[in-house]
FIPA-883670 format. One record per residue: x, y, z of N, C-alpha, C in turn. Coordinates in steps of 0.05 Angstrom, whole numbers, plus 32768, in hexadecimal, padded with zeros to 4 digits. Layout:
N
XYZXYZXYZ
...
END
This chain:
408
78477D1E836478277D1A836078227D068374
78097D10837C77FD7D06838F77E07CFC837D
77E57CDC838877CB7CCA837A77BF7CCE8395
77A17CE0838E77917CE683AB777B7CD283A4
777C7CBA839B77647CA7839B776B7C8A83B1
774D7C8883B3774A7C7183C877417C5283B5
77327C4D83AB772F7C37839A771E7C378383
77167C20837A770D7C1B836276FB7BFF836D
76E57C02836976D57BE6837576D87BD18362
76DD7BC2836976E17B9E835376CA7B8D8369
76C37B7F838276B37B78838B76A87B8683A9
768E7B7583A2767B7B8683C1767F7B6F83D5
768B7B6E83E2768B7B5683FA766D7B598409
765D7B47840B76407B448418764C7B428436
76687B3F843C76727B468457766E7B5B8466
766D7B72844E76727B8A8454765C7B958462
76457B8C8462762B7B98846776297B978488
76467B88849376407B8684AF76537BA184BB
76647BA684AE76797BC184B876697BD884B5
76587BE484AC764C7BFD84AF764A7C028495
76367C1A848E76317C1F847576227C37846D
762C7C4A845A761A7C61845576167C5C8439
75F77C65843E75E07C61842375D27C7D8419
75D67C7E840375C67C99840275BF7C9D83DD
75B47CAE83D675A87CAC83B675AB7CCD83B4
75AC7CCA839375B27CE4838A75987CF0837F
75957D11838E75787D1A837F75727D12835E
75597D0E835475507D0C834075577D29832F
75607D29831775677D3E830575577D3A82E5
75547D5782DD753A7D5A82C975517D5582B2
75467D4F8296754F7D4E827E755E7D39827B
75717D36826475767D21825A75917D158272
75937CF58268759B7CE6827E75C07CED8274
75CE7D01828A75EE7D01828375F97CFB829D
76197CF5829A76247CEA82AF762F7D0682BE
76357D0382D876417D1B82E4764D7D1282FC
76687D2682FF76797D1F831C76637D2A8335
76677D19834376577D1D836476677D208375
76627D34838F76777D2A83A9766E7D2C83BF
76727D1083CB76687D0E83E9767D7D1B83FB
76747D27840D76837D32842E768A7D21843F
76A27D11843476AB7CFB844676A57CF9846B
76A87D17846C769A7D14848776827D0C848E
76757D07847D76587CFD848076567CE18483
76707CCF847C76757CB8847F766F7CB2849A
767A7CBF84B076767CBA84C9765F7CAE84D6
76457CBF84C676297CB284D176257C9A84C9
76337C8B84BB762E7C7184B076467C6084BA
764F7C6D84CF76697C5A84E2767C7C5184D1
76837C6584BE76977C5E84B076AD7C7484B6
76CE7C6C84AA76DD7C7984A976E57C858492
76E67C97848176EE7C9C8462770D7C998460
771D7C96847477347C8D8470773C7C6C846C
77247C61847777247C45847677277C358450
77287C21844D771F7C12843677027C13842E
76F87C1E841C76DB7C21841976D87C188400
76BB7C1483F676B27C0B83DB76967C1083DE
76987C1F83C3767A7C2983B6766C7C1D83A4
76577C1B83AB76437C0A839576277C10839C
761A7C01837D75FB7C0B837C75EF7BEB836C
75DD7BEB837775D77BCE836E75E87BBB836C
75FB7BB6837876117B9F837876297BA4835F
76207BC08358763C7BC78341764B7BD88353
76637BD48344767F7BDF8350767D7C078341
76827C15834F76857C2A834B76A67C3B834F
76A87C45834376C77C4D834A76C37C6B8356
76DA7C6C836E76D57C88837776EF7C928380
76F17CAA838677137CBA838C770B7CC9839D
77187CCF83B877197CDD83C777347CF183C8
77247D1383C777337D2083C6773F7D2B83E9
77517D2783EC77587D258404775B7D418415
77667D588403775E7D76841077427D798415
77367D75840677177D7D840777097D68840E
770F7D5D841876FD7D43842876EA7D3B8415
76E37D3C83FD76D47D3283ED76D77D1383E4
76C27D0483E076C07CEA83CD76B27CEF83B7
76C37CE983A176BB7CF4838176B17CD78373
769F7CD6836B76947CC4835D76837CCA833A
767E7CBE833276747CC5831676547CBC831B
763F7CCE831076267CC3831676117CC782FE
76037CB382FA75EC7CB782D975DD7CC282E3
75C37CD082D175B07CDB82E8759A7CC882E0
759D7CB282D5758A7CA282CC758C7C8F82E0
75997C8A82EF75A77C76830475977C7F831D
75807C71832775697C7C833E75757C698352
758A7C59835475857C468369759C7C528383
75967C46839C75AC7C5183AA75C97C4D83AD
75D97C5683B175F57C5283B675F77C4783D2
76107C3683D676177C2E83F176377C2C83F8
763B7C37841076547C38841176607C2B8426
76767C16842C76767C01843B76967BFA8443
76A07BEE845376B97BF0845976BD7BD18451
76DA7BCF843D76DE7BB0843977027BB4843C
77077B9C845077267B9E845777327B8A8443
774E7B91844377647B848430775F7B7F8411
774C7B92840C77487B9683F177677B9A83DD
77657B9683C8777D7B9983B277707BAB839D
77687BC1839C775B7BD78381776E7BDB8369
77687BDB835677787BE78344776A7BF3832E
776D7C06831D775A7C14830B77707C1F82FB
77637C2582DD77737C3382CF776C7C4C82D0
775E7C5E82D5774D7C7582D5775A7C9182C5
77637CA282CD77687CB582B977867CC382D1
77977CBF82B477B77CC082C277C57CD082BC
77DC7CE182C477E97CEF82C078067CEB82BA
78167CF782A3782E7CEE8299783D7D0D8296
78557D11829F78677D2A829E787A7D238290
78857D33827978A37D2B826E78A17D458257
78BF7D4A825678C27D59824678B07D778242
78A67D7E825B78977D9B8262787E7D948255
787B7D7A825278567D7C824E78437D65826A
78347D6E827978257D5B827D780D7D4E826F
780F7D33826D77FA7D28825A77DD7D1C826E
77C87D1E826877B67D0B827677A87CF4826A
77A47CDF8277779D7CD0825F77887CBA826F
77777CAD825F77697C99826D776A7C7D825C
777A7C69826E777A7C4D8269778F7C4F8250
77A07C5E825277B77C68823777A77C788225
77917C7F8225778C7C8F820B77927CA68210
77A07CB6820477A47CD58205778D7CE2820B
778C7CFA821C776F7D0E821777807D2E8216
77857D32822E778F7D4A821D77B07D4D822A
77C37D62822C77D47D6D823777DB7D87823C
77E97D89824E77E97DA9825C78087DAB8258
780D7DC18245782B7DCD824178337DDD8258
78477DD3826478527DE8827978737DEB8272
787C7DD9825F78947DE38256788E7DFF823F
78AB7E08823478A57E1E822678A97E1C8206
78897E1D81FA78877E1681DD78997E3081CC
78A67E2D81BD78B27E3F81A978A47E428194
78A37E53817B78997E5C816978A57E4D8150
789B7E49813A78AB7E41812878BD7E57811E
78D77E44810F78ED7E50810D78EC7E6A80FC
78F07E8080FC78F27E9480EE78D27EAA80F7
78C67EA0811278B47EAB812378C77EBC8134
78B87ECF813C78C57EDF814E78BA7ED1816C
78D47ED4817778D87EBE819678C17EC981A8
78B47EE1819F78A57EE881BE788B7EE281BB
78877ECB81A378707EBD81A578737EA181B9
788D7E9E81C5788C7E8781D178767E8581EC
78747E6D81F4785E7E6E8204785D7E538214
78527E4E822D78507E348245783A7E3E8250
782B7E28825978157E2C826E77FE7E258257
77F67E14824977DA7E14823777D37DF68230
77BC7DF9822D77B67DD7822077B67DC88209
77BE7DB781FE77C97DB981E577D67D9C81E2
77D27D8681D377BA7D8581C577A87D7A81D4
778E7D8981D577707D7A81DA77647D6781CB
77657D5281D477517D3781C377397D3181C7
77317D2381B477167D1C81B1771A7CFD81BB
77057CF781C6770C7CD881CE77137CC581BD
77107CC581A777157CB7819077347CBC8189
773F7CD8818F77547CD88189775A7CF58179
774C7D01816977487D14815E77577D378171
776E7D3E816477727D5A816D775F7D6C816C
77527D7D817D77437D938177774E7DA7817D
77657DAB818A776B7DC2818E778B7DCF817B
77907DEA817E77A47DEE816477B67E088175
77D07E03817477E47E13817D77F07E268164
77FB7E42816878147E4C815678007E4C813A
77EA7E4E813577DC7E53811877EA7E6B810E
77EE7E6980F378047E7E80E677F47E9B80E2
77D67E9780E977C87EB380EA77CC7EC48108
77D37EAE811C77CE7EB7813977E17EA68146
77FC7EAD813D78117E9A815778087E9D816A
77FB7EAE817777FC7EB1819477E37E9F81A3
77D87E91818B77C17E7F819877CA7E69819F
77C57E5F81B877CD7E4281C777BB7E2C81D1
77A87E1D81BE77997E0D81C677877E1681D6
77887E1581F377797E1E820677827E2A8216
777D7E47821C77877E56822D77807E718236
777F7E878248776E7E9C824D777C7EAF8254
77907EBD824477A17ED4824C778A7EED824B
778E7F03825F777A7F15825B77867F30824B
77727F3B823577827F45822A77837F5F8227
776D7F79822777717F8A822E77737F99824A
77867FA2825577857F9F827777957FB88276
778C7FC78292779B7FE5829477A87FD882B5
77C57FE782B577CF7FE782C777DC7FFD82D4
77D0800882E777DE802282EF77D5803B82D6
77BF803082C477B3804682B177C3803A829A
77D8802A829777E78028827D77E4800A8274
77D78003825A77CC7FF5824B77E37FCE824C
77DB7FBC825B77F27FA1825777D87F87824E
77E77F82823177D47F6F822177E77F568225
77DB7F3F823177E77F25823277E07F14821F
77D27F21821677C47F0C81FB77D37F0981E1
77D27F2681DA77DB7F2481BB78007F2F81C2
780F7F1381C078267F0C81CA783D7F2881B6
78357F2D819C78467F3D818C78497F598194
78387F5C81AA782A7F7D81B7784A7F7581CD
78577F6981D178697F6B81E778647F7A8204
78477F78820578427F7E821A78467F6B8235
78397F50823178327F3E8245782F7F288240
78317F10825178327EFA824978267EE6825F
781F7EC7825F78177EB9827378277EA48274
78347EA48281784A7E83828278417E6F829E
784B7E5F829C784E7E4382AF78637E5182BD
785A7E4382DC78747E4C82F378747E308300
785C7E24830E78647E0F831E78487DFC831B
784E7DE5832B78347DD7832A78307DD8834B
78177DDA8353780F7DD9836C78087DB88375
78017DAE835C77F37D93836977F17D7E8348
77F47D6D834977EF7D5A833677E27D3A8342
77CC7D31833777C27D19833F77B97D0C832F
77AE7CF3832A779E7CDC831E778E7CC98333
777E7CBA832677707CA68331775B7C9D831D
77487C8D832D77357C7C831C77217C928310
77197CA6831977037CBA8319770B7CD28309
77217CE2830D77307CF282FF77447CF98307
77547D0882F6776B7D0F82F677707D2D82F1
77887D3782FA77907D5682F077A77D6482FB
77A67D7D82FB77B87D8B830777B37DA78315
77C27DA9831F77BF7DD3832477D67DDD8322
77D87DEE830877F07DFA830677F17E18830B
78047E24831878107E42831E78157E4F82FE
78047E6182FD780A7E7182E678107E9282EC
78237E9F82DA78297EB882E4781E7ED282C9
78117EE182CB780B7EF082B978217F0A82BD
782D7F0382A878437F2182A478487F36829A
784B7F4E82A978497F64829D78677F6D828F
78717F6D827678897F718267788F7F898269
78847F998270787F7FB88271788A7FBE8286
788B7FB182A078907FB382C078A77FB082C1
78AF7FC282D678CA7FBC82EA78C67FA082F1
78DD7F9382FC78DE7F78830A78D67F75831B
78D27F7B832B78C17F7E834878A47F848346
78997F8D8330787D7F8F8325786C7F7E830B
787D7F6A8305787B7F6082E878667F4582ED
785D7F41830278497F2F830B782F7F3C830F
781D7F3B82F878047F4782F877F57F398305
77EF7F1E82FE77DF7F0B830677EE7EF28317
77E57EE3832377E87ECA832B77CB7EBA832E
77D77EA6831777C07E91831377BE7E75831D
77B37E6C832B77B27E4F8326779D7E44831A
77A67E33830777977E2082F077927E0782FA
77787E08830477747DDE830577657DD382F3
776F7DC482E377667DB682CC77617D9682D8
77467D8D82D677437D7682E177317D6582D2
77307D4F82C4772F7D3C82B077227D2782BC
76FD7D2582B176F77D1082C176EB7CF582AE
76F87CE082B176E67CC982A876D27CC682AD
76B87CC0829A769B7CC3829776997CA9829A
76AA7C93829576A27C748295768F7C768278
76967C7F825C76977C78824576A57C848230
76A77C74821B76BF7C77820A76B67C9581F1
76A77C9C81F5769F7CB181E1769A7CCA81F1
769F7CCB820676A47CE9821876B67CE68232
76C07D04823476C87D02825076C57D238253
76D17D2C827276CF7D49827076E97D4E8281
76E97D69827D76FF7D7B828B76F27D978297
76F97D9882B476F07DAB82BE77107DC382BD
77037DDE82BE771F7DF682B677187E0582C6
77287E0882DF77217E1C82F577387E2E82F1
77387E4C82F277497E5E82F677427E6C8309
775B7E6F831F77557E7C8339776E7E8F8335
776A7EA88336777F7EBA8339777B7ED9834F
77917EE4834877957EFF836077AA7F0B834D
77AA7F28835C77BE7F3D835177D17F43836F
77E47F47836177F67F54837C77FE7F69837A
77FB7F6F836877F97F93836077E17FA48374
77F57FB5838477E57FC6839777CA7FD58389
77D67FE0836E77BF7FED836177AD7FE2834D
77AA7FBE835977987FAE834B779F7FB38328
77867FA6831A77907FAA8302776F7FA082F0
776D7FB082DE77597FBB82CE77507FA982B5
773E7F9382B677367F87829777297F9F828B
772C7FA1827477187FB9826577067FA3825D
76F47FAB825576DF7FAA823976EC7F9A8220
76E97F7F821B76F37F7F820276EA7F6081F9
76E87F5D81DB76DE7F4381D076EE7F3081DA
77097F2D81DC77177F2181E777297F208206
772B7F048216773B7F0D8227772C7EFB8241
773F7EEB824B773E7EE28264771E7EC38260
771D7EB9827577047EA88272771B7E90826A
77057E7E825577167E69824577117E70822B
77277E658218772D7E70820377347E5D81F2
772A7E4C81D7773C7E3881CB77377E3D81B0
774E7E3681A577557E3B8184774F7E1B817B
773D7E18816A773C7DF88168774E7DF38149
774A7DD5814677597DCD813077537DDA8110
77677DD780FD776A7DE480EF77557DD580D5
774E7DB980E0773B7DAF80C977247DB680C7
771B7DC780E676FD7DCA80EF77017DF180D5
76EB7DF180C676E07E0E80B776CB7E1280B6
76C17E2680A9769F7E2E80A576907E138095
76957E05808E768C7DF5808376867DD58095
76997DD480A176947DB880AE76947DBB80CE
76907DD280DC768F7DDE80F476797DEC8100
76687DDE8115764D7DEC811E76517DF2813A
76417E0C8146763C7E15816176247E148165
76197E0B817D76017E0E818676087E1881AA
75F57E2F81AC75FA7E3781C875DA7E3581D9
75DE7E3681F275C57E30820375AE7E4681FF
75B57E5D81F2759F7E6B81E275967E6981CB
75A17E5B81B975997E4C81A375A77E608190
75BA7E66819775CF7E75818475E57E618172
75E67E71815475FD7E58814B76137E5F8143
76207E638133763F7E64812676367E848118
76217E8A810F761F7EA180FF76127EB68112
76057EAC813476017EC5813D76047EC68160
76197EB2816176217EA8817E76337EC5818A
76457ED0817576597EE2818676517EFA818F
76587EFF81A7764E7F1081BA763A7F0F81C5
762E7EFB81C476117EED81D976187EE581F4
760C7EDE820276127ED6821976067EB18221
76087E9D823276087E8D8228760F7E808247
75FD7E67824E76097E56826876177E3B8257
76157E39823E762A7E23822F762A7E278213
76407E1D820476417E1D81E976507E0081DF
76437DFE81CE764D7DE181BB765A7DE081A9
766E7DDB81A076837DDD818676807DC68177
767A7DBC816276757DA0815776887DA58137
76997D94813576A87D95811676A87D748114
76B17D7480FB76AF7D5B80E876CC7D4980FB
76C87D3680FB76DD7D2580FF76F17D1E80ED
770E7D1680FC77257D1480E6771F7CFF80D4
77117CF080D477097CDA80C376F77CE480AB
76E87CEF80B476D47D02809776B57CF380A8
76B77CDB80B876A17CC880BA76897CD180D1
76947CEB80E0767F7CEC80F8768C7D098103
76817D11811676837D2A812976967D228140
76987D3E814E76AD7D31816A769F7D618171
76AD7D64818876A97D7E819276AD7D7E81AE
76A67D8F81BC76B17D9B81D476907DB181DA
76857DA781F176727DBA81FF76877DC48215
76787DE2821376897DF58229766E7E008239
767B7DF9825376647E02826D76747E19827E
76637E2D8282766A7E45829376607E3B82AB
76657E4482C576617E3E82DC76507E5182E5
76357E5482EB76237E6D82FC76387E8A8301
764D7E7F831F76587E8E832676697E9D831A
76727E9982FF76837EA782E976797EC582EF
76927EDC82E876877EEC82DE76797EF582C7
765F7F0182C676527F0882AD763D7EF282A6
763A7EDC82B7762E7EC582AD76107ECF82AA
75FE7EC58292760D7EAE827E76227EBD826F
76377EB4826A76507EBD826476557ECA8242
76597EE2824476617EEC822176747EDB8217
766E7ED081FF76817ECB81EB76917ECE81D4
76A37ECD81C976AE7ECF81B276B47EB7819F
76A67EB7818A76A17EA5817076AD7EB2815A
76C27EA4815476C67EB2813B76BB7EAF8120
76B07EC8811876A27ECD80F776A37EB180E3
768A7EAF80DB768C7E9180CC76A47E9D80AA
769D7EB580A776B37EBC809276CA7ECB8091
76D77EC380B176EE7ECE80BA77087EBE80AB
77207EC680B477397EBF80A977397EB6808B
77357EC8807D77397EC8805C77217EBB8050
770B7EB8806276F57E9D805476F07E8E805F
77067E7C806C770D7E66807A76F57E63808C
76F27E6E809C76E07E6980B176E87E5980CA
77027E5E80CF770F7E5080ED77077E5480F8
77017E41811476F77E41813077067E43813C
76F47E5A814D77067E6A816976EE7E6D8182
76EF7E64819176D77E6381AC76E47E7281BF
76DC7E8481D476DF7E8A81EB76CD7E9181FE
76C67E8E821876B77E96822A76C27EB38239
76BA7ECB822C76CE7EDF823776BD7EF4824B
76BD7EF1826976B37EFB827376B27F1B8279
76C97F24826776CB7F42826976C07F56824F
76B47F41823B76AF7F48822276947F628223
76867F66823676797F7E8235767B7F8F8253
76857F848259768F7F94827776A27F95827E
76B57FAA828376D27FA7829276CE7F9582B3
76E27F9882C176ED7F8082D276FF7F8C82DF
76FA7F9782F777167FA6830D771D7F91831D
77317F8C831F773F7F71832D774E7F828345
77457F7A835D77517F87837177687F788383
77797F8B838D77927F81839477867F6883AD
779D7F5383A777A17F4183C177847F3283C6
77707F2E83B577517F2683AF774F7F0C839E
77447EFD83A6774A7EE3839A772B7EDC8384
77347EDD836777197ED8835177157EB6834C
77007EB2834477067E9D833576F17E998319
76F67E80830776EA7E8482ED76E57E6282EF
76CD7E5682EC76D07E3E82E476BD7E3482CF
76CF7E2082BE76C27E1782AA76BC7DFC82A4
76B47DED829776B07DD2828F76AA7DC98276
76C07DBB826C76BC7DAC825376B07D908252
76A07D85823B769C7D6C823A76A47D65821A
76B77D5B821976C47D5381FF76B57D3581FA
76AF7D3581DB769D7D2481CD76A07D1781B7
769F7CF681B576A07CF9819876807CF0818C
767E7CFA817376637CF0816D76487D09816F
76387D0A817876257D218182761C7D25819E
76177D3981A7760C7D4281BE75F67D5681BC
75DF7D4B81C675BF7D5781C075C57D7E81D7
75B17D8281CB75AA7DA181D675A37D9881F7
75907D8381F4758A7D7B8216759D7D72821E
75B17D61821675C87D59822875DA7D6B8236
75DF7D81821E75F27D9B822A75E97DAA823D
75BE7DAE823A75B57DB2825475C37DA7826E
75BE7D93826E75BC7D7C827F75D67D78828D
75EA7D7D827C76017D868288760D7D9B8297
75FD7DB7828576017DCE829875F57DC782AF
75DA7DB982B175D47DBD82D175E27DB182DD
75EE7D9682D875F87D8982F476167D9682F1
761F7DA982E4763A7DB582EB76287DD282FF
76197DDD82F8760F7DF5830A76027DEA8320
75FC7DD5832575F27DD3833F75F37DB48341
760C7DB08354760F7D8D835875F57D7C8364
75EB7D6E835275D17D5E836175DB7D54837F
75C37D56839575C27D5383A975C27D3D83B4
75D17D3183C575D97D1883D675C47D1383ED
75B77D0683E575A27CF183FF75A27CDD840B
75A17CE5842775AB7CD2843C75977CC2843B
75997CA7843B75847C90844275887C8B8460
END
């Protein structure tokens, strides 16, 4: 595990002002006030006579601000609220001893847990999960997120429901694909054609602002010879952000993939496949779960439409409130605004169970060329209570175009 963070500010020393500083503001944003991650290129600190490898503190109006440095990408990350119009300042402070709860990871028994201040948020299952006794072992699976929890601890995801044993929390296999003219289905495990499994971790990290992992997953063609079984190599990066509030946190979900096959692979146009899919808790059904998209569509009309964002809200476990997830699609994604699969309200024998997916190949096929890298980026805002349409739009805007840093 790499703990790639530098400091969590506790005290702003007046003596620091004599040792060089870097001052900046964040360009104003429109719409409702939301908090969002901001990245500063650490090489810019040289303009303030600072070395980013020194002991630094970040503040505004004499208030402490946690930050975290991504060493590989040389980015300094912090959380900014759009209603904060004050200047930020970075200064050097020697001899400090900083500590922070932040976002932590813990690996055990095939599970990678992400938590904030000992509060569990989500788990990535890298060990093999087998189906219930008496169910075909073809439904075994690794490389998925479950449980995903609301900030107050409600489980929002579900795995191995009896109506779809191949559903695994949050995951994204491709469904109707063609390899050398032959169909291979990586989604419907019962077809015995393909699967997606965890291979190894490229990286894990934790810190005062975010924590996460980058996992290598293999899309395996079970119909192919041993030397051609790997149809896709995928690096899945999941990053959990501490937004500094008890009722919300944020998850970035980025899939980077390529095929080693000389013939490439074709993703056929189909209503399921790839992107970001989630099977929701069995507690949510037609009478206590709602959908709202950026285009104003709801549970009855959203399926098959395109959107920048989609919000799914349902009844809390105690029946006294609501919680949910706002899904955001990145503008550079295939087919953005992105097509969606939203289960019909009368599905599953009339129960109206909830399934959502951003599905980039819903209306148009996608030819994946050999040894070429592709990327899909998503963000989820997980919340307790309610989240307004204005807030949803603001979250999407800050995800689509990061607010600009203006040096003073």
